[in-house]
C-alpha positions as a Python dict, from the first residue, in 0.01 Angstrom:
ca = {
    (1, 'M'): (0, 0, 0),
    (2, 'K'): (120, -372, -65),
    (3, 'R'): (362, -339, 196),
    (4, 'M'): (104, -242, 452),
    (5, 'K'): (-117, -539, 355),
    (6, 'R'): (160, -765, 387),
    (7, 'M'): (238, -638, 755),
    (8, 'K'): (-132, -668, 841),
    (9, 'R'): (-127, -1040, 715),
    (10, 'I'): (194, -1107, 896),
    (11, 'I'): (72, -947, 1219),
    (12, 'L'): (-279, -1147, 1177),
    (13, 'L'): (-108, -1470, 1107),
    (14, 'S'): (122, -1434, 1435),
    (15, 'L'): (-160, -1346, 1630),
    (16, 'L'): (-347, -1665, 1518),
    (17, 'I'): (-55, -1861, 1592),
    (18, 'F'): (-23, -1710, 1924),
    (19, 'L'): (-390, -1773, 2020),
    (20, 'T'): (-371, -2106, 1885),
    (21, 'F'): (-70, -2217, 2099),
    (22, 'T'): (-151, -2035, 2420),
    (23, 'I'): (-566, -2028, 2440),
    (24, 'I'): (-693, -2279, 2226),
    (25, 'T'): (-470, -2567, 2294),
    (26, 'P'): (-623, -2779, 2595),
    (27, 'I'): (-386, -2824, 2891),
    (28, 'S'): (-333, -3180, 2924),
    (29, 'V'): (-328, -3323, 3297),
    (30, 'Q'): (-122, -3629, 3354),
    (31, 'A'): (-259, -3858, 3607),
    (32, 'Q'): (-34, -3970, 3873),
    (33, 'Q'): (91, -4332, 3791),
    (34, 'E'): (165, -4573, 4090),
    (35, 'E'): (498, -4701, 4049),
    (36, 'A'): (509, -5071, 4093),
    (37, 'V'): (888, -5101, 4096),
    (38, 'R'): (1151, -4869, 4222),
    (39, 'V'): (1501, -4935, 4099),
    (40, 'E'): (1793, -4734, 4315),
    (41, 'V'): (2118, -4720, 4151),
    (42, 'F'): (2408, -4618, 4373),
    (43, 'A'): (2786, -4552, 4211),
    (44, 'F'): (3084, -4450, 4421),
    (45, 'V'): (3441, -4449, 4444),
    (46, 'D'): (3521, -4599, 4794),
    (47, 'R'): (3794, -4360, 4889),
    (48, 'N'): (3828, -4475, 5237),
    (49, 'G'): (3781, -4845, 5200),
    (50, 'D'): (3475, -4864, 5443),
    (51, 'K'): (3260, -5037, 5148),
    (52, 'L'): (3013, -4773, 5222),
    (53, 'M'): (2905, -4483, 4996),
    (54, 'S'): (3020, -4166, 5185),
    (55, 'Q'): (2890, -3827, 5100),
    (56, 'S'): (3169, -3696, 4873),
    (57, 'E'): (3218, -4042, 4706),
    (58, 'G'): (2940, -4029, 4455),
    (59, 'I'): (2996, -4041, 4081),
    (60, 'E'): (2856, -3741, 3889),
    (61, 'N'): (2710, -3639, 3567),
    (62, 'T'): (2765, -4016, 3421),
    (63, 'P'): (2428, -4174, 3219),
    (64, 'I'): (2307, -4492, 3362),
    (65, 'I'): (2094, -4720, 3135),
    (66, 'L'): (1811, -4918, 3275),
    (67, 'T'): (1690, -5214, 3063),
    (68, 'V'): (1369, -5415, 3158),
    (69, 'G'): (1302, -5679, 2893),
    (70, 'D'): (1272, -5462, 2559),
    (71, 'R'): (1235, -5118, 2744),
    (72, 'S'): (1525, -4889, 2829),
    (73, 'Q'): (1551, -4578, 3023),
    (74, 'V'): (1852, -4348, 3051),
    (75, 'K'): (1891, -4095, 3370),
    (76, 'I'): (2224, -3917, 3473),
    (77, 'L'): (2362, -3981, 3820),
    (78, 'K'): (2366, -3673, 4063),
    (79, 'E'): (2580, -3735, 4374),
    (80, 'G'): (2603, -4087, 4287),
    (81, 'R'): (2243, -4163, 4304),
    (82, 'V'): (1964, -4224, 4063),
    (83, 'T'): (1618, -4372, 4107),
    (84, 'F'): (1407, -4497, 3804),
    (85, 'S'): (1032, -4547, 3871),
    (86, 'L'): (879, -4820, 3658),
    (87, 'P'): (462, -4819, 3629),
    (88, 'Y'): (445, -5178, 3545),
    (89, 'A'): (434, -5454, 3785),
    (90, 'E'): (551, -5764, 3594),
    (91, 'V'): (930, -5693, 3647),
    (92, 'E'): (1122, -6005, 3701),
    (93, 'E'): (1458, -5877, 3642),
    (94, 'V'): (1643, -5548, 3577),
    (95, 'R'): (1969, -5482, 3396),
    (96, 'V'): (2159, -5149, 3489),
    (97, 'E'): (2479, -5041, 3293),
    (98, 'I'): (2719, -4780, 3314),
    (99, 'P'): (2849, -4752, 2962),
    (100, 'Y'): (3130, -4506, 3062),
    (101, 'L'): (3267, -4742, 3280),
    (102, 'A'): (3189, -5054, 3096),
    (103, 'I'): (3017, -5213, 3394),
    (104, 'G'): (2665, -5343, 3462),
    (105, 'D'): (2469, -5582, 3697),
    (106, 'E'): (2140, -5729, 3713),
    (107, 'S'): (1901, -5748, 4018),
    (108, 'K'): (1577, -5893, 4089),
    (109, 'P'): (1321, -5664, 4252),
    (110, 'R'): (1203, -5763, 4626),
    (111, 'N'): (893, -5608, 4756),
    (112, 'G'): (881, -5360, 4473),
    (113, 'V'): (1257, -5243, 4510),
    (114, 'A'): (1591, -5340, 4350),
    (115, 'Q'): (1891, -5172, 4462),
    (116, 'I'): (2208, -5187, 4266),
    (117, 'K'): (2549, -5058, 4387),
    (118, 'F'): (2874, -4988, 4202),
    (119, 'R'): (3168, -4977, 4429),
    (120, 'L'): (3462, -4890, 4253),
    (121, 'D'): (3821, -4908, 4409),
    (122, 'P'): (4023, -4569, 4406),
    (123, 'P'): (4283, -4541, 4113),
    (124, 'E'): (4636, -4620, 4248),
    (125, 'L'): (4877, -4341, 4191),
    (126, 'P'): (5256, -4436, 4154),
    (127, 'V'): (5476, -4358, 4439),
    (128, 'Y'): (5757, -4267, 4224),
    (129, 'L'): (5768, -4105, 3894),
    (130, 'P'): (5984, -4271, 3627),
}
């Protein structure tokens, strides 16, 4: 008898939790924020030496840190590119860092866009092995 009452309580409690989180909880709708500044970051290994990012030269899966004043964001590079959208207009200068490579750069947005490119030389391999 006690076991049946306990099972009923567990079922009722489970049902109450389910209803609370699925039906009663209001769905929040986020308003689209207009981006005031867009920061585009490109990171690539220039294998062909043309100083331009070709399709297969992008660095993959590397975290990028964007710092604006006391605010920071982190995103992961995909195909050598990442874009940050900043909803605040009073941006004088942005700093972008790639901690894994220990490099960084600063840029001032012009017309709402800041582009930062990290061009890396390909590693030199030895001609002869010792």
